C-alpha positions in Angstrom: -3.4 28.3 -58.6 -7.0 27.7 -58.8 -8.8 28.2 -56.1 -11.0 25.4 -54.0 -14.8 25.3 -55.6 -17.3 25.2 -52.1 -20.2 22.7 -53.6 -23.0 22.4 -51.9 -24.3 19.1 -50.4 -27.8 17.3 -48.9 -27.2 17.5 -45.8 -29.2 13.5 -45.7 -26.0 12.9 -47.6 -23.4 13.5 -45.5 -22.5 11.8 -42.8 -20.2 13.3 -39.1 -17.7 11.3 -37.4 -19.6 9.1 -34.9 -20.1 9.3 -31.3 -20.4 13.8 -32.7 -23.3 15.5 -31.1 -22.8 18.6 -32.4 -27.0 19.5 -30.2 -25.5 19.4 -27.6 -22.7 22.0 -28.2 -22.6 24.9 -26.1 -24.1 28.0 -28.6 -25.1 25.6 -30.8 -28.5 27.7 -31.1 -26.9 30.7 -31.6 -25.1 28.8 -34.7 -28.8 28.6 -36.0 -29.5 31.5 -35.8 -26.6 32.9 -37.4 -26.4 30.9 -40.4 -30.5 31.6 -40.3 -30.1 35.3 -40.3 -26.9 35.2 -42.9 -26.3 31.6 -45.0 -23.2 29.6 -44.2 -20.7 32.4 -44.5 -17.7 29.1 -43.8 -17.8 26.4 -45.8 -16.6 23.0 -44.7 -14.6 20.6 -44.9 -16.1 16.9 -46.9 -14.2 13.8 -48.6 -16.0 10.5 -49.6 -16.9 8.8 -46.9 -14.8 5.2 -46.5 -17.3 2.9 -45.9 -21.2 4.3 -48.0 -21.1 4.5 -51.5 -22.9 8.2 -52.5 -22.2 9.6 -48.4 -19.5 12.0 -47.8 -18.0 12.4 -44.8 -17.6 15.6 -42.4 -13.5 16.6 -41.6 -14.9 20.0 -40.2 -18.6 22.2 -40.2 -20.2 19.4 -38.4 -22.2 22.3 -36.5 -22.7 23.9 -39.4 -23.7 20.6 -41.0 -26.4 20.2 -38.3 -27.5 24.2 -38.4 -28.1 23.7 -42.0 -30.6 20.0 -41.6 -32.4 22.1 -38.9 -32.5 25.1 -41.5 -33.7 22.5 -44.4 -31.1 24.4 -46.6 -27.8 23.1 -48.1 -24.6 22.3 -46.6 -21.5 24.1 -48.3 -18.2 22.5 -48.8 -15.2 21.8 -49.8 -14.8 18.1 -51.5 -11.3 16.7 -50.7 -10.4 13.9 -53.8 -10.5 10.6 -51.8 -11.8 9.2 -48.4 -8.5 10.7 -45.4 -7.1 7.8 -43.4 -8.2 8.4 -38.8 -5.2 10.2 -38.6 -5.4 12.6 -40.8 -8.8 13.3 -40.0 -7.7 13.1 -36.0 -4.9 15.5 -36.8 -7.7 17.8 -39.9 -10.3 17.7 -37.2 -8.2 18.7 -34.1 -6.4 21.7 -36.0 -9.7 22.9 -37.6 -11.8 23.1 -33.9 -10.0 23.8 -31.4 -9.3 27.8 -33.4 -12.7 27.7 -34.1 -14.3 27.2 -30.4 -13.5 25.7 -27.5 -13.8 22.2 -27.9 -14.7 20.0 -24.4 -11.6 17.5 -22.8 -13.7 14.4 -23.0 -13.8 15.4 -27.1 -9.9 16.3 -26.7 -9.4 13.3 -24.7 -11.2 11.2 -27.3 -9.2 12.2 -30.5 -6.5 12.4 -28.9 -6.1 9.3 -27.4 -6.5 7.2 -30.5 -4.8 9.3 -32.4 -1.1 7.4 -29.8 -2.7 4.7 -30.7 -3.0 4.7 -34.3 0.4 6.5 -35.3 2.7 4.6 -31.5 3.3 7.4 -30.3 3.8 9.2 -26.5 1.2 11.8 -25.3 4.3 14.8 -26.0 4.9 14.1 -29.7 0.5 13.9 -29.2 0.4 17.2 -28.4 2.7 18.3 -30.5 1.0 17.1 -33.7 -2.2 18.5 -32.6 -1.1 21.9 -32.3 -2.5 21.0 -28.6 -0.6 22.1 -25.5 0.7 19.1 -23.6 -1.4 20.5 -20.6 -3.9 20.2 -22.4 -3.8 16.9 -23.3 -1.6 15.6 -20.0 -5.4 17.4 -18.2 -7.9 15.7 -20.4 -6.7 12.4 -20.5 -5.7 12.5 -16.4 -9.4 10.9 -15.5 -8.3 7.5 -15.5 -6.2 8.3 -12.8 -9.3 7.8 -11.2 -10.7 4.6 -11.3 -9.6 1.8 -8.7 -6.7 -0.5 -9.9 -8.9 -3.4 -10.0 -11.1 -1.7 -12.7 -7.9 -0.1 -14.7 -8.1 -3.8 -16.9 -11.1 -2.2 -18.4 -9.9 1.0 -18.8 -8.6 1.1 -22.8 -11.5 -0.7 -23.5 -12.7 2.3 -23.8 -13.1 5.9 -24.2 -11.2 8.0 -22.4 -14.2 10.3 -22.7 -16.5 7.0 -21.2 -13.4 6.6 -18.8 -14.4 10.7 -17.2 -18.4 10.0 -17.0 -17.4 6.8 -15.5 -14.8 8.4 -12.9 -17.3 10.8 -10.4 -18.8 8.1 -10.2 -19.4 8.2 -6.2 -18.3 3.8 -5.6 -16.2 2.4 -6.3 -19.2 -1.1 -7.0 -20.3 1.5 -9.3 -17.7 2.4 -11.7 -17.6 -1.4 -11.7 -21.0 -1.7 -12.8 -20.8 0.9 -15.6 -17.4 -0.1 -17.4 -19.0 -4.1 -17.3 -22.1 -1.7 -18.5 -19.6 0.0 -21.3 -17.2 -2.9 -22.1 -20.7 -4.9 -23.7 -21.4 -4.8 -27.0 -24.9 -3.8 -27.3 -27.4 -5.5 -29.8 -25.0 -4.0 -33.1 -22.5 -5.3 -31.5 -21.3 -2.3 -31.3 -20.0 -0.2 -27.7 -22.2 2.3 -26.2 -21.7 6.0 -27.1 -20.9 8.2 -24.5 -25.2 10.3 -25.2 -25.9 6.0 -23.8 -22.9 5.7 -20.9 -24.8 9.4 -19.8 -28.8 7.9 -19.7 -26.8 4.5 -17.8 -25.2 6.7 -15.8 -28.5 8.7 -14.4 -29.4 5.8 -12.6 -26.0 6.3 -10.0 -26.4 9.8 -9.6 -30.0 9.5 -8.2 -29.0 7.1 -5.2 -26.8 10.2 -3.7 -30.3 12.2 -4.3 -31.9 9.5 -2.3 -33.6 10.4 1.6 -36.1 11.7 4.0 -38.2 13.1 1.9 -38.0 17.5 3.2 -42.0 17.7 4.9 -42.8 21.5 6.3 -45.4 23.3 8.6 -46.5 26.7 6.4 -49.7 28.7 6.1 -51.1 31.8 7.2 -50.8 32.3 10.9 -52.4 36.1 12.7 -52.0 36.8 9.1 -48.2 36.3 9.2 -46.8 33.8 6.3 -45.0 30.9 8.2 -43.2 28.3 6.7 -41.0 25.7 8.7 -38.8 22.8 8.2 -39.4 19.8 9.8 -36.5 17.3 10.2 -36.4 13.7 9.9 -38.7 11.6 12.0 -39.8 15.1 14.0 -41.7 16.0 17.1 -44.6 18.1 18.5 -42.4 18.9 20.8 -39.1 18.5 19.2 -41.3 21.2 16.9 -41.9 23.5 20.6 -38.1 23.4 21.4 -37.7 25.1 18.7 -39.6 28.0 18.7 -39.1 28.9 22.2 -34.8 28.8 21.8 -35.7 30.9 18.5 -38.2 33.8 20.3 -35.1 33.4 23.3 -32.7 34.3 20.5 -34.9 37.6 19.4 -34.8 38.8 22.7 -31.8 39.2 23.9 -31.9 41.6 20.1 -35.7 43.0 20.4 -34.0 46.2 20.1 -32.9 46.3 16.4 -36.1 46.9 14.3 -37.1 43.6 12.6 -35.7 44.1 9.4 -32.4 43.5 11.1 -32.6 40.0 12.3 -31.4 37.8 8.8 -29.3 37.1 10.9 -30.7 34.3 13.2 -31.9 32.9 9.6 -28.7 32.1 8.2 -27.6 28.2 8.7 
């Protein structure tokens, strides 16, 4: 039996799968520092890219490739002789990565849904083929249930991970706008990626935090640091009444040391 050689590749010659975000992965900085200290100990897996000549598609090891790129060193990988069909690429990616690290539900949802579409198989069959539990695949794909019925026709047009992002929005109208954006090709003719959708959805999340700005009275009074929050449309009379009420409560516990009065200031 002959041993498969491990080759060295310029990082610019290797391309990750579309919409793969190694920079956002938990522990990526630790991985970079580990490779800096010990070199790349575990090789990746690549094959000739099906669309770009003289390029290689990364089947396993995107995080290691990203670390090597950051460090300015070559990426070590095993080269398969021919391009790998998409369904087989999904199986390889899941089987390798689930063992090595915890994949996010979004990543599992994207791969599982695409595999089911390619292979025309059920959720249970996909889970078995991808070496995942049925519960894991089911959990990854449940975001669709939170989408209003009238928007369900647009769900299948976008990735499950983007459906999960849209499902967290506060209103059906916000979801409708988000789906329209997600299903409209950009100038490059492609739909928005997860990163692009995350930026677009920020506008809806900010709306949740809008409201009257909290005001405060603060400063030094007779050598004591004082800070008092003001309610919306607060009047001077209401501040006086509050302070009088607080003084009355303090009077009931005048026998306690001041350090023990903290319970009066808890909501």
